[in-house]
N, C-alpha and C positions, 0 to 999 in steps of 0.2 A: 309896874303898870297897875293902875287902880282897877278895882273890880268893874267899874262902869266901862272903862276902856277895854278891859278884857272881854266883857260880855259883848260889846260892840264888835270887837275883832272876831270873836267866834261867830257871831251872827253873819258878818260880812263874808267870812270864809265859807260858811255853810251855804249862804246864798249863791256864792260863785260856783258851787258844785251841785245845786239843786236839780237842774235839768239833767245833768249826767246821771245823778242818782235815780231820778224818775225813770230814765231810759233803762238803767241797770235793773231796777225792780221790775219794770214792765217786761223785760226780756228774760226774766228768771222764772222757770216753771214752778218753783216753790211759791212764788207770789200768786200765781193762778190758783194753785192748790189751796192756799190760805184764804184767798178771796172766795173761792167756791165753797169752802167750809163755812165761812161767815155768812154767805148768801143763803146757803141751805139752812143754817141755824135760824137766820132771820125769818125765812119763809115758814119754818116749823113753828116758830114762836109768835108770828104776827099775822100770817095769812091763812085763813081757814080753807086749805086745799086738802081734799080727802085722799087722793091716790098719791103714792110715792113717786110715780112717774111724773105727775103734774107738779109736785113739789120741786123735783129736779129741773123740769122745764122752766118753771117760774124763776128758780135760782139762776139758771143759765141766762135767761132774758134780762134779769137784773144786772148780771155781770156785763152783758153786751152794752148796757146803757151807761157804763162808767168808764173812766180812763184814769190812769196814773200819770199825773203831771205835777210840775212844780207850781207853786202859787206865789 
């Protein structure tokens, strides 16, 4: 199998499982923990919020506005 055919085969295989993988990730508590950590870091680095409670609240709101899905 040529490299180009191999790449195409791998892409097609992954595409066939992308929705299942998205559901798997969305249902795993570790994904929520990682996303919360990233949201908190984003707020700390980019949004001038003074109180720690407000930082946590903004991070939670950011998480509520996104979803894990296949593209």
